[in-house]
N, C-alpha and C positions, 0 to 999 in steps of 0.2 A: 504494500498500499503507498509507503514513503518515498519506495522508487516510481510508482506512478504521480505519485504529486509533484516529486522533485523533477520528471521530464515533462509533467504539465507547467509547471514556472519555467523551466528552459524553452519551450517551444513559444511563448508571447516575446522573449527576450531576444531569441534567434530572427523571429520575424521582423523585429524591433532595428534591428544591427542589419539585416538583408533590405530592408528598405531605406535605410540611410544613404545605405553602399550606393544603391541606383539612383537615389536622390544626387548625390557628392557625382556620380558617374555622368547623370545626364546634364546637370550644371557645368561640371567641367567639359564634357564637348560643346554644350552652347559656349561657355567661357571662349573655350580656342576657335570654333569656328567665327565668334565676332572678331576676336582680336586679329587674327590675319587679315582681316581683311579692314584693318583701319591704319589711316596714316596719321599717326599722332602728331605731328607736327602740324597737320591742316585742322585737329583738332584744336590746337593750342589757339592756333590764328581766329579760329570761329569763334572760341569762348572769349577771349582777350579783345575782341572787336565789334564788341556791342555797342551799339551807339548808348549816349551818355539818356537817351529819351526811351528807349526800350528798355534800360537797367530801371528807371522811373516808373515805366508802367507794370512792371514786374513787381516793385516792390508794392505800386497802388495795388496790383489784385492779391495778393497775400492776405491782406485784411480781411477780402473778400469770403477769402477760402477760410480762414481762421472762423469768420462771423457763419457760415452753414457747419462748420466743422464741431463750434461751442450751441448753435441752435437748440440743439434735444435736451442737451444738459439745462440751458436755461427755462425751458419748457416745463420738462419734470420735476427739476427741484424748487420747491414752493418758497417764495420770497429772494430766488438770484437773480439778477438784471443780467440782460446780453453785454455788458463791456464786462463785469465781474467773471462772469460767466466765459469769456474769451480768455484773459486772465490765467482762470483755475487752467483752460485747457492747452494752453501754450508751455503753460508753468510744469505740468505734468507731463505733457509731451519732451520737455527740454531731458526731465528727469528720467524718461523711460530711453532716452537716447544713450544717455553716459551711464543708465543704473539698472540693475535687475529689479524687476516685477516683484512685489507687489511696490516698488518704491513709489511709483508715480502715483498709485491707490492712496498711500498715506498722504502724502502730498494734499491731493485734493481735498480729501475728507477733511484736514488740519485745517486749509484754508478756507472751507465751508465753515466751519462749526467757529472759527473766527471772525466770520460776517454774519455772525447770528444764525446760522440757518442752523434748524434741529436737527438731532443726528439720524432720527427716522427718517426725514424727509431728504437726508442730503446722501443717504445710504440708497435708499426708495429709487430715488430721483437718479442718483450715479450707476446703478443697475439697470435701470431701467433705458437710460440712454445708451449704455454699451452693448447693452447686447442688440437695440436696434441697429447702433452702428454698424455691429459685426452680420446682422442679418443683411443689410444693405451692400456688405461688403461682398456677402456672398452671392447673391441677386444680381450684382452687377451683370457679372459673365452672361447671365441669361439675357439681357438688354442687348448687351454688345453684340450677340450670336444673331439676335433677333432680326435687329438694324442691319446688320453685314448680309445677312442671308436676303431680309427684303430688298436692300440697296444693289448687289451686287452678285454674291452667290454663297451656295451651300460650300460651307468648310468644316469638313469632320471634328479637326482638332478644337475648331471654335466648340462646334457641335458637343463634344465632350465635356468639354469644358465649363459647359452651360450647365448639363445635366450633372456632374458631379458636384461645383458647388452649389445649382440650384437646391439639389437635395438638401445640403447641407443648410441652405437658407430656411428651406421648408421644415425642417426638424427643428430648427432654431424655432421659427416663428411656431410651431404646433407645440414646444415645450414651453414658449410664452404664453402663449393663449390658454394651457393647460395651469400655469402653474400662477395665473392670476385670477384663477377662476376657484381652485382646488384648496380650500377651506381645510375641509378636512385632513387634507395630505399634509399641509401646513402646521395643522397643529399635531400630527401625527410624528412629525419629524421634529418638530419642538420637543414634543415629550423624550424620544430619542437621545436627541441631543441633550437634554437635561439629565437623562438618567447617567447618560456616559459622561458629562461634566461633572455631577454629583460625586461618584466612582473615584474622580482622577481629585477633585475638592470638595470634602465634605460639606465646606462652608458655604461653596454656591449655591445658585436659585435652583428651586427644584425643578422635575419635570413639568407640573402644574405652572410655573412663572413663564418656563421658558414657551412652552406652546403657548401662551396667550401672548407673546411679544412675536411670534410668528405669525400667528394668525392676524394681529393689528400689524406687520408689516406688509404680508398679503394683501391684507383689505386695501391699506394706503396705495399697494402699486396699482389696483385693479382701478382705483378710483383716478389715479393722476393717468391711467393708458387710455382709460373711458374719455377723460376728460381732452388731454391733449396727445391721443394717438393718432388722428389725422394730420394735424399741423408739423407733428413728428415725421409723419412719411412723406410730407411734403417737402420739409427739409432736408431727410435724406435723401430723395429723389435730385434736389440741387444739388446736392453735396456732390454726386458720383458726376453731373455734368460739370459742376465746377473744377473738381478734381482732373477730369480728362482736359478741359478747355485749357486749363495751366501749362500741362504737358505740350498741348499742340500750339502753344502761344510762345514757348520756350523752343521748340523745333521749328518754327517759322521765322524764328527771329535770328536763329545761327544759318538759315540761308535754305530750309526745305519749303521748295516750291510746291505754292498752297493753291488748291484747287478743290472744288466741291469733293468729288471723289476721293482725295488725298486725304481732308478732315475726315471724313468719315472713316478711311481705312486706320488713320490713328488712333482716331477716336473709339472705335471699336475695340481695337486690340487693345488698345488701353484697358477698357471694359472688360473685354476678357480675362485678364492677367491679374484684376485689379486685388484681388485677394493675397495675390502675390506680397502686396505691401504689408500683408499681416505679419509677414517673418521678421525677425531682427534687422535693424539698420534700414527697414521697410522693402526688405529682399533686395540689397543692394548687390549688384552681381547676379543673380535668380532672374531678376525682373525686369532688367537691361539686356541682358542675354534673350530671354526669351522675348521681346518687344523689339529686339532689332530680329530676330530670326522669321517671326509672325510677319512685320511689315516687307522684311526682305523677298518673302515667297509670294508676296500678292502684287509687289511695285518694284520699279527701277529705282527705287530712291538709294543715296548711298549709305553706305553703311557708317562713314566716317562721320557725314553730317548729322545722321541721329545719332551715335554718341554725343557729340556735343552738344545737341540738343538734349540730351539725357544728364551730361554734367552742370548743363545750367540750371533743370528743373531739380536737380537733388540740391544742388547749394539754394535753390529758392526756397524749396519746402522742408530741407531737411537742418540746411548750416545758419541762416536768420532765423529760423525757429526757434532753435536751439541757443542761439545766440539772447535774443527776447525773450526767453523765457528763463534762461538764467537771470539775466534783470529785473524781468517782474517776480522771481523768486526771493532776490536779492532784497528787491523794494520791501516786499510783503513781510519779510524778514526783520529786515530794520524796520518797519511800523508796528509790527508786533512788540518787538525787545523795548522801542520807547511806551507801549501802553503798559506792559507790564512794570517797567520802573515807575511811571505816573500811578500805577496802583500801587507800588510800593508805600 
């Protein structure tokens, strides 16, 4: 029996290792294919020769992107306005880029509490906005595939991406709908959690108290979703459109010739592989190689120019927000220290 149990434990581990090896192999192949076709001197020239007005336009677009990113948080966290939601979002994004999770969540909750947001409201709003964002991220390939099929042609890899990621989005959505309606399940989970915690810490709250907490949390989340769900869906739809638009803008600024057909190709490809931005560092390497490979298979666009545009895009959506986020975080901590001194 022990041997069978050990075998069952080893099998999932072996599957995970094989999956990791396959992912690394595919990414390495894509990167090698991408790197062979690049003239890095041309990339450097394209990146360093952006016009001042182009840089200004990119910088002006970034607050719009941050607004649509933060809008669901402002909708779901009672008492939180949009400017503070944007500060909270960019600060957490900077922490997530340079530190492992759940550091970004800790920063988010600490900020929200310091602004007088109730803990329950902060936790339920943050949970809902995060889940909704991941649903939108996983659903984006479906939109990209449908638009590409309707305007150009059927492309099997896009179809498979839409099927796989779309199934993930549907599963998350079903789980969210069930969670906000399952009062009995919330109570049962609360009692189970309370029992486990009581065994570890006898002085902790009991199962009934934990059951009441989770039911209250579930009811609050259900109310928020019912009241703000439609606006949140609209804001998340705007998010994926804005995200694709920022990349297309950066590609156009470095010299990619823009026509209606090219814009559709660039935008649809972005939407299809948008879930890759959920990987560490927004899928740096994986996203870029996949994007260049897919676009090259349906156009005569130069890989060198695309890489230049992707570099500009990454600076705009990763480097700039990290700098702004760290400055916002430093400012928030400074204000908190001053408030603590005055209170003392």
